[in-house]
C-alpha positions as a Markdown table, in Angstrom:
| # | Residue | x | y | z |
|---|---|---|---|---|
| 1 | Gln | 19.6 | 82.4 | 126.7 |
| 2 | Val | 20.2 | 83.2 | 123.0 |
| 3 | His | 19.6 | 80.7 | 120.2 |
| 4 | Val | 21.8 | 81.3 | 117.1 |
| 5 | Val | 21.3 | 79.7 | 113.7 |
| 6 | Glu | 23.5 | 80.4 | 110.6 |
| 7 | Ser | 22.5 | 79.8 | 107.0 |
| 8 | Gly | 23.6 | 80.6 | 103.4 |
| 9 | Gly | 26.7 | 78.6 | 103.0 |
| 10 | Gly | 27.4 | 76.4 | 100.0 |
| 11 | Leu | 29.7 | 75.7 | 97.0 |
| 12 | Val | 30.6 | 78.7 | 94.8 |
| 13 | Gln | 33.2 | 79.2 | 92.1 |
| 14 | Pro | 36.1 | 81.6 | 92.5 |
| 15 | Gly | 34.9 | 85.2 | 92.0 |
| 16 | Gly | 31.4 | 84.4 | 93.0 |
| 17 | Ser | 29.3 | 85.7 | 95.9 |
| 18 | Leu | 27.4 | 84.3 | 98.9 |
| 19 | Arg | 25.4 | 85.9 | 101.6 |
| 20 | Leu | 25.5 | 84.3 | 105.1 |
| 21 | Ser | 22.7 | 85.0 | 107.6 |
| 22 | Cys | 22.7 | 84.6 | 111.3 |
| 23 | Ala | 19.4 | 84.6 | 113.1 |
| 24 | Ala | 19.4 | 85.2 | 116.9 |
| 25 | Ser | 16.4 | 84.8 | 119.1 |
| 26 | Gly | 15.7 | 84.8 | 122.9 |
| 27 | Asn | 17.4 | 87.3 | 125.2 |
| 28 | Ile | 18.9 | 89.4 | 122.3 |
| 29 | Phe | 18.7 | 92.6 | 124.4 |
| 30 | Ser | 21.9 | 91.5 | 126.1 |
| 31 | Ile | 23.9 | 91.4 | 122.8 |
| 32 | Tyr | 26.1 | 94.4 | 122.1 |
| 33 | Asn | 28.7 | 93.0 | 119.6 |
| 34 | Met | 28.3 | 90.7 | 116.7 |
| 35 | Gly | 30.8 | 89.0 | 114.4 |
| 36 | Trp | 31.6 | 86.3 | 111.9 |
| 37 | Tyr | 34.5 | 83.9 | 112.4 |
| 38 | Arg | 35.8 | 81.2 | 110.2 |
| 39 | Gln | 37.9 | 78.1 | 110.7 |
| 40 | Ala | 39.6 | 76.2 | 107.8 |
| 41 | Pro | 40.9 | 72.7 | 108.2 |
| 42 | Gly | 44.0 | 72.6 | 110.3 |
| 43 | Lys | 43.8 | 76.3 | 111.2 |
| 44 | Gln | 42.7 | 78.3 | 114.1 |
| 45 | Arg | 39.4 | 80.0 | 114.2 |
| 46 | Glu | 39.8 | 83.7 | 113.1 |
| 47 | Leu | 37.7 | 86.8 | 113.1 |
| 48 | Val | 36.4 | 87.7 | 109.7 |
| 49 | Ala | 34.2 | 90.7 | 110.4 |
| 50 | Gly | 32.6 | 92.4 | 113.4 |
| 51 | Ile | 29.9 | 94.9 | 114.0 |
| 52 | Thr | 28.8 | 96.7 | 117.2 |
| 53 | Ser | 25.4 | 97.7 | 118.3 |
| 54 | Gly | 26.3 | 101.2 | 117.1 |
| 55 | Asp | 27.1 | 99.8 | 113.6 |
| 56 | Val | 30.9 | 100.3 | 113.9 |
| 57 | Thr | 32.5 | 97.6 | 111.7 |
| 58 | Asn | 35.9 | 96.0 | 111.5 |
| 59 | Tyr | 37.3 | 93.5 | 109.0 |
| 60 | Ala | 40.2 | 91.1 | 108.7 |
| 61 | Asp | 42.8 | 92.4 | 106.2 |
| 62 | Ser | 42.2 | 89.4 | 104.0 |
| 63 | Val | 38.6 | 90.3 | 103.4 |
| 64 | Lys | 38.6 | 94.1 | 103.4 |
| 65 | Gly | 36.9 | 95.4 | 100.3 |
| 66 | Arg | 35.3 | 92.1 | 99.5 |
| 67 | Phe | 33.1 | 91.3 | 102.5 |
| 68 | Ile | 30.4 | 93.4 | 104.2 |
| 69 | Ile | 28.9 | 92.8 | 107.6 |
| 70 | Ser | 25.5 | 94.2 | 108.5 |
| 71 | Arg | 22.8 | 93.7 | 111.0 |
| 72 | Glu | 19.1 | 94.4 | 111.6 |
| 73 | Asn | 17.1 | 94.2 | 114.7 |
| 74 | Val | 13.4 | 94.0 | 114.2 |
| 75 | Lys | 11.6 | 90.9 | 115.7 |
| 76 | Asn | 14.8 | 88.9 | 115.9 |
| 77 | Leu | 18.5 | 90.0 | 115.6 |
| 78 | Met | 19.8 | 89.3 | 112.1 |
| 79 | Val | 23.5 | 89.5 | 111.2 |
| 80 | Tyr | 24.6 | 89.2 | 107.6 |
| 81 | Leu | 27.9 | 88.6 | 105.8 |
| 82 | Gln | 27.9 | 89.5 | 102.1 |
| 83 | Met | 30.9 | 87.8 | 100.6 |
| 84 | Asn | 32.0 | 89.0 | 97.1 |
| 85 | Ser | 35.0 | 88.1 | 94.9 |
| 86 | Leu | 35.4 | 84.8 | 96.8 |
| 87 | Lys | 38.7 | 83.0 | 96.7 |
| 88 | Pro | 39.6 | 79.4 | 97.3 |
| 89 | Glu | 41.3 | 80.5 | 100.5 |
| 90 | Asp | 38.0 | 81.7 | 101.9 |
| 91 | Thr | 36.9 | 78.1 | 102.1 |
| 92 | Ala | 36.1 | 77.4 | 105.8 |
| 93 | Val | 33.3 | 76.8 | 108.2 |
| 94 | Tyr | 31.8 | 80.2 | 109.1 |
| 95 | Tyr | 30.5 | 80.9 | 112.6 |
| 96 | Cys | 28.3 | 83.6 | 113.9 |
| 97 | Asn | 29.4 | 85.0 | 117.3 |
| 98 | Leu | 27.3 | 87.2 | 119.6 |
| 99 | Val | 28.8 | 88.9 | 122.6 |
| 100 | Gly | 26.4 | 89.4 | 125.4 |
| 101 | Ala | 26.6 | 91.1 | 128.8 |
| 102 | Val | 27.2 | 87.7 | 130.5 |
| 103 | Arg | 28.6 | 85.4 | 127.9 |
| 104 | Asn | 29.3 | 84.8 | 124.2 |
| 105 | Tyr | 27.0 | 82.7 | 121.9 |
| 106 | Trp | 28.0 | 80.7 | 118.9 |
| 107 | Gly | 26.1 | 79.1 | 116.1 |
| 108 | Gln | 26.7 | 75.6 | 114.7 |
| 109 | Gly | 28.5 | 77.0 | 111.7 |
| 110 | Thr | 27.9 | 76.9 | 107.9 |
| 111 | Gln | 30.3 | 75.5 | 105.3 |
| 112 | Val | 31.6 | 77.8 | 102.6 |
| 113 | Thr | 33.5 | 76.1 | 99.8 |
| 114 | Val | 35.1 | 78.1 | 97.0 |
| 115 | Ser | 36.2 | 75.8 | 94.2 |
| 116 | Ser | 36.0 | 75.5 | 90.4 |
């Protein structure tokens, strides 16, 4: 089993930055892909950024050049999403997703609101 907890969301003005963190504990050795998704009100959940255990990254076109995904694996598995030049359309609940050998794991989500 893997326990996933996100943090770092909040209210930020357009053009500002936030850093989301995802902490995973438990059977993290089974995890080989990691990602951040988001879901805005009335919209489907979408992939924002992904990273593999080999540090290959991919981004949604809407966030390329603004967001950076990274990870570190010391005691626990940490996955970060650095979000820069935030826009109102980035407002959503952001979820950490971990892909394991047997199943996927999701966190509870963290709200990001971009507004003046």
